[in-house]
N, CA, C, O and the ligand as a Tripos MOL2 file, in Angstrom:
@<TRIPOS>MOLECULE
protein
  253   251    64     0     0
PROTEIN
NO_CHARGES

@<TRIPOS>ATOM
      1 N          76.5400  138.1610  112.1880 N.3       1 MET1
      2 CA         76.8660  136.9650  113.1050 C.3       1 MET1
      3 C          76.4620  135.5830  112.0760 C.2       1 MET1
      4 O          75.3890  135.3630  111.5140 O.2       1 MET1
      5 N          77.5220  134.8960  112.0640 N.am      2 ALA2
      6 CA         77.3840  133.7410  111.1840 C.3       2 ALA2
      7 C          76.7560  132.7150  112.0950 C.2       2 ALA2
      8 O          77.0520  132.6340  113.2870 O.2       2 ALA2
      9 N          75.9130  131.9630  111.5160 N.am      3 VAL3
     10 CA         75.1320  130.8570  112.2200 C.3       3 VAL3
     11 C          76.1090  129.7180  112.0280 C.2       3 VAL3
     12 O          76.4660  129.3540  110.9070 O.2       3 VAL3
     13 N          76.5700  129.1150  113.2520 N.am      4 ASN4
     14 CA         77.3710  128.0190  112.9910 C.3       4 ASN4
     15 C          76.6860  126.8730  112.8940 C.2       4 ASN4
     16 O          76.0070  126.3690  113.7880 O.2       4 ASN4
     17 N          76.8820  126.4080  111.6810 N.am      5 THR5
     18 CA         76.1110  125.1080  111.3540 C.3       5 THR5
     19 C          77.0010  123.9560  111.1350 C.2       5 THR5
     20 O          77.8560  123.8810  110.2530 O.2       5 THR5
     21 N          76.7120  123.0380  112.0480 N.am      6 THR6
     22 CA         77.7040  121.9420  112.0250 C.3       6 THR6
     23 C          77.2230  120.6560  111.1680 C.2       6 THR6
     24 O          76.1580  120.0770  111.3820 O.2       6 THR6
     25 N          78.0780  120.3200  110.2480 N.am      7 MET7
     26 CA         77.4610  119.4860  109.1830 C.3       7 MET7
     27 C          77.8250  118.0180  109.9740 C.2       7 MET7
     28 O          78.9280  117.5260  110.2160 O.2       7 MET7
     29 N          76.6330  117.5820  110.2400 N.am      8 LYS8
     30 CA         76.7400  116.1600  110.8360 C.3       8 LYS8
     31 C          76.7460  115.1560  109.5780 C.2       8 LYS8
     32 O          75.8890  115.2010  108.6950 O.2       8 LYS8
     33 N          77.8110  114.2520  109.6050 N.am      9 GLY9
     34 CA         77.9760  113.4110  108.6010 C.3       9 GLY9
     35 C          76.8760  112.2870  108.5350 C.2       9 GLY9
     36 O          76.8630  111.2830  109.2480 O.2       9 GLY9
     37 N          75.9580  112.6140  107.5690 N.am     10 HIS10
     38 CA         74.9810  111.7090  107.2650 C.3      10 HIS10
     39 C          75.5250  110.8970  106.2530 C.2      10 HIS10
     40 O          75.7430  111.2840  105.1050 O.2      10 HIS10
     41 N          75.7900  109.5300  106.7810 N.am     11 ARG11
     42 CA         76.1450  108.5410  105.8370 C.3      11 ARG11
     43 C          75.3000  108.0280  104.8780 C.2      11 ARG11
     44 O          74.3710  107.2960  105.2200 O.2      11 ARG11
     45 N          75.4990  108.3170  103.6970 N.am     12 LEU12
     46 CA         74.8540  107.8970  102.8150 C.3      12 LEU12
     47 C          75.2070  106.4400  102.2670 C.2      12 LEU12
     48 O          76.3690  106.1620  101.9690 O.2      12 LEU12
     49 N          74.3310  105.6660  102.1630 N.am     13 ARG13
     50 CA         74.7290  104.2070  101.8750 C.3      13 ARG13
     51 C          75.0140  103.9990  100.4190 C.2      13 ARG13
     52 O          74.1210  104.2480   99.6090 O.2      13 ARG13
     53 N          76.1430  103.5790  100.0310 N.am     14 GLY14
     54 CA         76.4530  103.5430   98.3610 C.3      14 GLY14
     55 C          75.4170  102.4810   98.0710 C.2      14 GLY14
     56 O          74.9740  101.6670   98.8820 O.2      14 GLY14
     57 N          75.0800  102.6130   96.7310 N.am     15 GLY15
     58 CA         74.1300  101.7090   96.2290 C.3      15 GLY15
     59 C          74.4040  100.2670   96.2250 C.2      15 GLY15
     60 O          75.3010   99.7400   95.5670 O.2      15 GLY15
     61 N          73.5570   99.6420   97.0210 N.am     16 VAL16
     62 CA         73.6870   98.2450   97.2680 C.3      16 VAL16
     63 C          73.0240   97.4780   96.2010 C.2      16 VAL16
     64 O          71.8040   97.4380   96.0400 O.2      16 VAL16
     65 N          73.9550   96.8330   95.4390 N.am     17 ARG17
     66 CA         73.5240   96.0470   94.2850 C.3      17 ARG17
     67 C          73.5730   94.5140   94.6590 C.2      17 ARG17
     68 O          74.3890   94.0170   95.4350 O.2      17 ARG17
     69 N          72.6110   93.8660   94.0120 N.am     18 PRO18
     70 CA         72.5990   92.3210   94.3310 C.3      18 PRO18
     71 C          73.6240   91.6300   93.6010 C.2      18 PRO18
     72 O          73.9710   90.4940   93.9240 O.2      18 PRO18
     73 N          74.1710   92.3050   92.5510 N.am     19 SER19
     74 CA         75.1150   91.5710   91.7730 C.3      19 SER19
     75 C          76.2310   91.3730   92.5340 C.2      19 SER19
     76 O          76.5970   92.1390   93.4260 O.2      19 SER19
     77 N          76.8940   90.1650   92.1420 N.am     20 ARG20
     78 CA         78.1680   89.7840   92.8450 C.3      20 ARG20
     79 C          79.3530   90.4960   92.1510 C.2      20 ARG20
     80 O          79.4190   90.7660   90.9520 O.2      20 ARG20
     81 N          80.1710   90.7270   92.9930 N.am     21 THR21
     82 CA         81.5740   91.4610   92.4750 C.3      21 THR21
     83 C          82.6120   90.7310   92.7730 C.2      21 THR21
     84 O          82.6650   90.1730   93.8690 O.2      21 THR21
     85 N          83.5880   90.6120   91.8770 N.am     22 VAL22
     86 CA         84.9780   89.9480   92.3860 C.3      22 VAL22
     87 C          85.9550   90.9480   92.0040 C.2      22 VAL22
     88 O          86.0420   91.3740   90.8530 O.2      22 VAL22
     89 N          86.7820   91.3720   93.0850 N.am     23 GLU23
     90 CA         87.7240   92.2810   92.8570 C.3      23 GLU23
     91 C          87.2540   93.6000   92.2680 C.2      23 GLU23
     92 O          87.9410   94.2950   91.5190 O.2      23 GLU23
     93 N          86.0340   93.8770   92.6690 N.am     24 GLY24
     94 CA         85.4750   95.1940   92.1470 C.3      24 GLY24
     95 C          84.8020   94.9700   90.7820 C.2      24 GLY24
     96 O          84.1390   95.8440   90.2240 O.2      24 GLY24
     97 N          85.0110   93.7750   90.2950 N.am     25 ARG25
     98 CA         84.3510   93.5670   89.0270 C.3      25 ARG25
     99 C          82.9920   92.9820   89.1270 C.2      25 ARG25
    100 O          82.7030   92.2300   90.0570 O.2      25 ARG25
    101 N          82.1230   93.3150   88.1670 N.am     26 ARG26
    102 CA         80.7520   92.6400   88.1810 C.3      26 ARG26
    103 C          80.8230   91.3420   87.5860 C.2      26 ARG26
    104 O          81.2790   91.3320   86.4430 O.2      26 ARG26
    105 N          80.4740   90.2150   88.0940 N.am     27 VAL27
    106 CA         80.2820   89.0450   87.4550 C.3      27 VAL27
    107 C          78.9870   88.3830   87.3560 C.2      27 VAL27
    108 O          78.1480   88.8030   88.1530 O.2      27 VAL27
    109 N          78.6580   87.5440   86.6500 N.am     28 CYS28
    110 CA         77.2980   87.1120   86.3250 C.3      28 CYS28
    111 C          76.6640   86.6540   87.7360 C.2      28 CYS28
    112 O          77.3970   86.1740   88.6010 O.2      28 CYS28
    113 N          75.5350   86.7860   87.9040 N.am     29 ALA29
    114 CA         74.6770   86.6640   89.2390 C.3      29 ALA29
    115 C          74.4730   85.1380   89.4130 C.2      29 ALA29
    116 O          74.1270   84.7100   90.5140 O.2      29 ALA29
    117 N          74.6810   84.2650   88.3240 N.am     30 ASP30
    118 CA         74.4710   82.8630   88.4740 C.3      30 ASP30
    119 C          75.6690   82.2650   89.5650 C.2      30 ASP30
    120 O          76.8520   82.6000   89.5030 O.2      30 ASP30
    121 N          75.2320   81.5340   90.3350 N.am     31 HIS31
    122 CA         76.1030   80.9680   91.4320 C.3      31 HIS31
    123 C          77.5060   80.4280   91.0220 C.2      31 HIS31
    124 O          78.5710   80.6910   91.5800 O.2      31 HIS31
    125 N          77.3020   79.6060   89.9180 N.am     32 GLU32
    126 CA         78.4360   78.8430   89.4260 C.3      32 GLU32
    127 C          79.1360   79.5380   88.1380 C.2      32 GLU32
    128 O          80.0490   79.0040   87.5080 O.2      32 GLU32
    129 N          78.6500   80.6450   87.8770 N.am     33 CYS33
    130 CA         79.2400   81.4150   86.7200 C.3      33 CYS33
    131 C          80.0150   82.6100   87.2550 C.2      33 CYS33
    132 O          79.6110   83.3210   88.1760 O.2      33 CYS33
    133 N          81.3170   82.7930   86.5130 N.am     34 SER34
    134 CA         82.1800   83.5800   86.9140 C.3      34 SER34
    135 C          82.4640   84.6290   85.7300 C.2      34 SER34
    136 O          83.4380   85.3790   85.6660 O.2      34 SER34
    137 N          81.4160   84.5260   84.8110 N.am     35 THR35
    138 CA         81.6770   85.2080   83.6210 C.3      35 THR35
    139 C          81.6800   86.7380   83.9770 C.2      35 THR35
    140 O          80.6680   87.2440   84.4610 O.2      35 THR35
    141 N          82.6810   87.3910   83.7670 N.am     36 ARG36
    142 CA         82.7570   88.8770   83.9250 C.3      36 ARG36
    143 C          81.7000   89.7060   83.0660 C.2      36 ARG36
    144 O          81.5180   89.5260   81.8620 O.2      36 ARG36
    145 N          81.0900   90.5550   83.7830 N.am     37 LEU37
    146 CA         80.2080   91.3110   82.9140 C.3      37 LEU37
    147 C          80.7830   92.7270   82.4790 C.2      37 LEU37
    148 O          81.4760   93.3690   83.2680 O.2      37 LEU37
    149 N          80.5350   93.1220   81.4220 N.am     38 SER38
    150 CA         80.9970   94.4770   80.9580 C.3      38 SER38
    151 C          80.4790   95.4170   81.8620 C.2      38 SER38
    152 O          79.3870   95.2510   82.4060 O.2      38 SER38
    153 N          81.2080   96.4110   82.0610 N.am     39 GLN39
    154 CA         80.7920   97.6070   82.8990 C.3      39 GLN39
    155 C          79.7140   98.3970   82.2440 C.2      39 GLN39
    156 O          79.0810   99.2660   82.8430 O.2      39 GLN39
    157 N          79.5170   98.0660   80.9720 N.am     40 TYR40
    158 CA         78.4590   98.7600   80.3070 C.3      40 TYR40
    159 C          77.0620   97.7660   80.2150 C.2      40 TYR40
    160 O          76.0030   98.1330   79.7050 O.2      40 TYR40
    161 N          77.2860   96.5630   80.7640 N.am     41 ASN41
    162 CA         76.1790   95.7670   80.7440 C.3      41 ASN41
    163 C          75.5380   95.8910   81.9400 C.2      41 ASN41
    164 O          76.1470   95.5270   82.9460 O.2      41 ASN41
    165 N          74.2250   96.4120   82.0590 N.am     42 THR42
    166 CA         73.7240   96.5860   83.2280 C.3      42 THR42
    167 C          72.9200   95.5450   83.8360 C.2      42 THR42
    168 O          72.2980   95.6800   84.8900 O.2      42 THR42
    169 N          72.9610   94.5220   83.1370 N.am     43 ARG43
    170 CA         72.1070   93.2150   83.6550 C.3      43 ARG43
    171 C          72.9880   92.5870   84.7040 C.2      43 ARG43
    172 O          74.1010   93.0230   84.9960 O.2      43 ARG43
    173 N          72.4460   91.5860   85.2240 N.am     44 GLU44
    174 CA         73.1420   90.8780   86.2540 C.3      44 GLU44
    175 C          73.6070   89.4840   85.8570 C.2      44 GLU44
    176 O          74.3660   88.8160   86.5600 O.2      44 GLU44
    177 N          73.1140   89.0880   84.6990 N.am     45 PHE45
    178 CA         73.7040   87.7980   84.1500 C.3      45 PHE45
    179 C          74.5670   87.9590   82.7830 C.2      45 PHE45
    180 O          74.5620   88.9770   82.0910 O.2      45 PHE45
    181 N          75.1450   87.0390   82.5740 N.am     46 CYS46
    182 CA         76.1090   86.8990   81.2760 C.3      46 CYS46
    183 C          75.0240   86.6180   80.2740 C.2      46 CYS46
    184 O          73.8300   86.5160   80.5570 O.2      46 CYS46
    185 N          75.5770   86.4980   79.0210 N.am     47 ASN47
    186 CA         74.7520   86.2210   78.0260 C.3      47 ASN47
    187 C          74.1260   84.9500   78.0270 C.2      47 ASN47
    188 O          73.0340   84.7500   77.4960 O.2      47 ASN47
    189 N          74.9140   83.9290   78.7170 N.am     48 GLN48
    190 CA         74.3470   82.6640   78.6620 C.3      48 GLN48
    191 C          73.3660   82.5470   79.7510 C.2      48 GLN48
    192 O          72.4500   81.7510   79.5430 O.2      48 GLN48
    193 N          73.3700   83.1910   80.8930 N.am     49 HIS49
    194 CA         72.3800   83.0380   81.9260 C.3      49 HIS49
    195 C          71.3120   84.1210   81.9160 C.2      49 HIS49
    196 O          70.4420   84.1390   82.7870 O.2      49 HIS49
    197 N          71.3700   85.0580   80.9070 N.am     50 ALA50
    198 CA         70.2370   86.1230   80.9620 C.3      50 ALA50
    199 C          69.0250   85.3470   80.4850 C.2      50 ALA50
    200 O          68.9890   84.4100   79.6860 O.2      50 ALA50
    201 N          67.8520   86.0510   81.2740 N.am     51 PRO51
    202 CA         66.7590   85.3560   80.9200 C.3      51 PRO51
    203 C          66.3520   85.4110   79.4600 C.2      51 PRO51
    204 O          66.3220   86.4780   78.8470 O.2      51 PRO51
    205 N          66.0300   84.2100   78.8960 N.am     52 VAL52
    206 CA         65.6860   84.2320   77.5760 C.3      52 VAL52
    207 C          64.1860   84.5690   77.2370 C.2      52 VAL52
    208 O          63.2130   84.0240   77.7580 O.2      52 VAL52
    209 N          64.1590   85.5790   76.2570 N.am     53 THR53
    210 CA         62.7970   85.7960   75.9220 C.3      53 THR53
    211 C          62.5420   85.0650   74.5700 C.2      53 THR53
    212 O          63.1920   85.4360   73.5930 O.2      53 THR53
    213 N          61.6890   84.1070   74.4530 N.am     54 TYR54
    214 CA         61.4240   83.3590   73.1230 C.3      54 TYR54
    215 C          60.6120   84.1790   72.4180 C.2      54 TYR54
    216 O          59.6340   84.7780   72.8640 O.2      54 TYR54
    217 N          61.0670   84.2020   71.2070 N.am     55 PRO55
    218 CA         60.2280   84.9440   70.1810 C.3      55 PRO55
    219 C          58.6820   84.4160   70.0380 C.2      55 PRO55
    220 O          58.5450   83.1960   69.9450 O.2      55 PRO55
    221 N          57.7440   85.0700   70.0190 N.am     56 ARG56
    222 CA         56.5680   84.6470   70.0870 C.3      56 ARG56
    223 C          55.9760   84.3530   68.6130 C.2      56 ARG56
    224 O          55.7820   85.2380   67.7800 O.2      56 ARG56
    225 N          55.7510   83.1610   68.4420 N.am     57 VAL57
    226 CA         55.1170   82.7520   66.9850 C.3      57 VAL57
    227 C          53.7540   83.0310   67.0780 C.2      57 VAL57
    228 O          53.0170   82.4770   67.8940 O.2      57 VAL57
    229 N          53.3690   83.9270   66.2170 N.am     58 ARG58
    230 CA         51.9080   84.3410   66.1210 C.3      58 ARG58
    231 C          51.0960   83.4510   65.1320 C.2      58 ARG58
    232 O          51.4730   83.1710   63.9940 O.2      58 ARG58
    233 N          50.0280   83.0750   65.6650 N.am     59 GLY59
    234 CA         49.2830   82.2360   64.9460 C.3      59 GLY59
    235 C          49.8550   81.0860   64.0910 C.2      59 GLY59
    236 O          50.6550   80.3760   64.7000 O.2      59 GLY59
    237 N          49.6480   80.8010   62.9960 N.am     60 ARG60
    238 CA         50.4570   79.8810   61.9510 C.3      60 ARG60
    239 C          50.9360   78.6630   62.5710 C.2      60 ARG60
    240 O          52.1500   78.6130   62.7690 O.2      60 ARG60
    241 N          50.3370   77.8190   62.8650 N.am     61 PHE61
    242 CA         50.9700   76.4400   63.3990 C.3      61 PHE61
    243 C          51.0460   75.6240   62.2270 C.2      61 PHE61
    244 O          50.0200   75.3190   61.6180 O.2      61 PHE61
    245 N          52.1660   75.2510   61.8680 N.am     62 VAL62
    246 CA         52.4250   74.3620   60.6670 C.3      62 VAL62
    247 C          52.5210   72.9680   61.1870 C.2      62 VAL62
    248 O          53.3690   72.5970   61.9980 O.2      62 VAL62
    249 N          51.5290   72.1750   60.6260 N.am     63 ASP63
    250 CA         51.3090   70.7910   61.1520 C.3      63 ASP63
    251 C          52.0340   69.7320   60.2060 C.2      63 ASP63
    252 O          51.9740   68.5300   60.4660 O.2      63 ASP63
    253 ZN         76.4720   83.4760   83.7940 Zn       64 ZN64
@<TRIPOS>BOND
     1     1     2 1
     2     2     3 1
     3     3     4 2
     4     3     5 am
     5     5     6 1
     6     6     7 1
     7     7     8 2
     8     7     9 am
     9     9    10 1
    10    10    11 1
    11    11    12 2
    12    11    13 am
    13    13    14 1
    14    14    15 1
    15    15    16 2
    16    15    17 am
    17    17    18 1
    18    18    19 1
    19    19    20 2
    20    19    21 am
    21    21    22 1
    22    22    23 1
    23    23    24 2
    24    23    25 am
    25    25    26 1
    26    26    27 1
    27    27    28 2
    28    27    29 am
    29    29    30 1
    30    30    31 1
    31    31    32 2
    32    31    33 am
    33    33    34 1
    34    34    35 1
    35    35    36 2
    36    35    37 am
    37    37    38 1
    38    38    39 1
    39    39    40 2
    40    39    41 am
    41    41    42 1
    42    42    43 1
    43    43    44 2
    44    43    45 am
    45    45    46 1
    46    46    47 1
    47    47    48 2
    48    47    49 am
    49    49    50 1
    50    50    51 1
    51    51    52 2
    52    51    53 am
    53    53    54 1
    54    54    55 1
    55    55    56 2
    56    55    57 am
    57    57    58 1
    58    58    59 1
    59    59    60 2
    60    59    61 am
    61    61    62 1
    62    62    63 1
    63    63    64 2
    64    63    65 am
    65    65    66 1
    66    66    67 1
    67    67    68 2
    68    67    69 am
    69    69    70 1
    70    70    71 1
    71    71    72 2
    72    71    73 am
    73    73    74 1
    74    74    75 1
    75    75    76 2
    76    75    77 am
    77    77    78 1
    78    78    79 1
    79    79    80 2
    80    79    81 am
    81    81    82 1
    82    82    83 1
    83    83    84 2
    84    83    85 am
    85    85    86 1
    86    86    87 1
    87    87    88 2
    88    87    89 am
    89    89    90 1
    90    90    91 1
    91    91    92 2
    92    91    93 am
    93    93    94 1
    94    94    95 1
    95    95    96 2
    96    95    97 am
    97    97    98 1
    98    98    99 1
    99    99   100 2
   100    99   101 am
   101   101   102 1
   102   102   103 1
   103   103   104 2
   104   103   105 am
   105   105   106 1
   106   106   107 1
   107   107   108 2
   108   107   109 am
   109   109   110 1
   110   110   111 1
   111   111   112 2
   112   111   113 am
   113   113   114 1
   114   114   115 1
   115   115   116 2
   116   115   117 am
   117   117   118 1
   118   118   119 1
   119   119   120 2
   120   119   121 am
   121   121   122 1
   122   122   123 1
   123   123   124 2
   124   123   125 am
   125   125   126 1
   126   126   127 1
   127   127   128 2
   128   127   129 am
   129   129   130 1
   130   130   131 1
   131   131   132 2
   132   131   133 am
   133   133   134 1
   134   134   135 1
   135   135   136 2
   136   135   137 am
   137   137   138 1
   138   138   139 1
   139   139   140 2
   140   139   141 am
   141   141   142 1
   142   142   143 1
   143   143   144 2
   144   143   145 am
   145   145   146 1
   146   146   147 1
   147   147   148 2
   148   147   149 am
   149   149   150 1
   150   150   151 1
   151   151   152 2
   152   151   153 am
   153   153   154 1
   154   154   155 1
   155   155   156 2
   156   155   157 am
   157   157   158 1
   158   158   159 1
   159   159   160 2
   160   159   161 am
   161   161   162 1
   162   162   163 1
   163   163   164 2
   164   163   165 am
   165   165   166 1
   166   166   167 1
   167   167   168 2
   168   167   169 am
   169   169   170 1
   170   170   171 1
   171   171   172 2
   172   171   173 am
   173   173   174 1
   174   174   175 1
   175   175   176 2
   176   175   177 am
   177   177   178 1
   178   178   179 1
   179   179   180 2
   180   179   181 am
   181   181   182 1
   182   182   183 1
   183   183   184 2
   184   183   185 am
   185   185   186 1
   186   186   187 1
   187   187   188 2
   188   187   189 am
   189   189   190 1
   190   190   191 1
   191   191   192 2
   192   191   193 am
   193   193   194 1
   194   194   195 1
   195   195   196 2
   196   195   197 am
   197   197   198 1
   198   198   199 1
   199   199   200 2
   200   199   201 am
   201   201   202 1
   202   202   203 1
   203   203   204 2
   204   203   205 am
   205   205   206 1
   206   206   207 1
   207   207   208 2
   208   207   209 am
   209   209   210 1
   210   210   211 1
   211   211   212 2
   212   211   213 am
   213   213   214 1
   214   214   215 1
   215   215   216 2
   216   215   217 am
   217   217   218 1
   218   218   219 1
   219   219   220 2
   220   219   221 am
   221   221   222 1
   222   222   223 1
   223   223   224 2
   224   223   225 am
   225   225   226 1
   226   226   227 1
   227   227   228 2
   228   227   229 am
   229   229   230 1
   230   230   231 1
   231   231   232 2
   232   231   233 am
   233   233   234 1
   234   234   235 1
   235   235   236 2
   236   235   237 am
   237   237   238 1
   238   238   239 1
   239   239   240 2
   240   239   241 am
   241   241   242 1
   242   242   243 1
   243   243   244 2
   244   243   245 am
   245   245   246 1
   246   246   247 1
   247   247   248 2
   248   247   249 am
   249   249   250 1
   250   250   251 1
   251   251   252 2
@<TRIPOS>SUBSTRUCTURE
     1 MET1         2 RESIDUE 1 A MET
     2 ALA2         6 RESIDUE 1 A ALA
     3 VAL3        10 RESIDUE 1 A VAL
     4 ASN4        14 RESIDUE 1 A ASN
     5 THR5        18 RESIDUE 1 A THR
     6 THR6        22 RESIDUE 1 A THR
     7 MET7        26 RESIDUE 1 A MET
     8 LYS8        30 RESIDUE 1 A LYS
     9 GLY9        34 RESIDUE 1 A GLY
    10 HIS10       38 RESIDUE 1 A HIS
    11 ARG11       42 RESIDUE 1 A ARG
    12 LEU12       46 RESIDUE 1 A LEU
    13 ARG13       50 RESIDUE 1 A ARG
    14 GLY14       54 RESIDUE 1 A GLY
    15 GLY15       58 RESIDUE 1 A GLY
    16 VAL16       62 RESIDUE 1 A VAL
    17 ARG17       66 RESIDUE 1 A ARG
    18 PRO18       70 RESIDUE 1 A PRO
    19 SER19       74 RESIDUE 1 A SER
    20 ARG20       78 RESIDUE 1 A ARG
    21 THR21       82 RESIDUE 1 A THR
    22 VAL22       86 RESIDUE 1 A VAL
    23 GLU23       90 RESIDUE 1 A GLU
    24 GLY24       94 RESIDUE 1 A GLY
    25 ARG25       98 RESIDUE 1 A ARG
    26 ARG26      102 RESIDUE 1 A ARG
    27 VAL27      106 RESIDUE 1 A VAL
    28 CYS28      110 RESIDUE 1 A CYS
    29 ALA29      114 RESIDUE 1 A ALA
    30 ASP30      118 RESIDUE 1 A ASP
    31 HIS31      122 RESIDUE 1 A HIS
    32 GLU32      126 RESIDUE 1 A GLU
    33 CYS33      130 RESIDUE 1 A CYS
    34 SER34      134 RESIDUE 1 A SER
    35 THR35      138 RESIDUE 1 A THR
    36 ARG36      142 RESIDUE 1 A ARG
    37 LEU37      146 RESIDUE 1 A LEU
    38 SER38      150 RESIDUE 1 A SER
    39 GLN39      154 RESIDUE 1 A GLN
    40 TYR40      158 RESIDUE 1 A TYR
    41 ASN41      162 RESIDUE 1 A ASN
    42 THR42      166 RESIDUE 1 A THR
    43 ARG43      170 RESIDUE 1 A ARG
    44 GLU44      174 RESIDUE 1 A GLU
    45 PHE45      178 RESIDUE 1 A PHE
    46 CYS46      182 RESIDUE 1 A CYS
    47 ASN47      186 RESIDUE 1 A ASN
    48 GLN48      190 RESIDUE 1 A GLN
    49 HIS49      194 RESIDUE 1 A HIS
    50 ALA50      198 RESIDUE 1 A ALA
    51 PRO51      202 RESIDUE 1 A PRO
    52 VAL52      206 RESIDUE 1 A VAL
    53 THR53      210 RESIDUE 1 A THR
    54 TYR54      214 RESIDUE 1 A TYR
    55 PRO55      218 RESIDUE 1 A PRO
    56 ARG56      222 RESIDUE 1 A ARG
    57 VAL57      226 RESIDUE 1 A VAL
    58 ARG58      230 RESIDUE 1 A ARG
    59 GLY59      234 RESIDUE 1 A GLY
    60 ARG60      238 RESIDUE 1 A ARG
    61 PHE61      242 RESIDUE 1 A PHE
    62 VAL62      246 RESIDUE 1 A VAL
    63 ASP63      250 RESIDUE 1 A ASP
    64 ZN64       253 GROUP 0 **** ****
């Protein structure tokens, strides 16, 4: 006797990303920037708006 298992469609939500998309393309998350992001770029901002990490200058303050 085969057990009749009914597959109830559990709808999985596709990954909801905060990134904006335009016509299926990912663009910079900056409101006024429409720079397209490379599909390989996993960041949410373009190069211009990416959070900048300033190189830390250790010690040595030249006066
Ligand atoms: Zn940008």
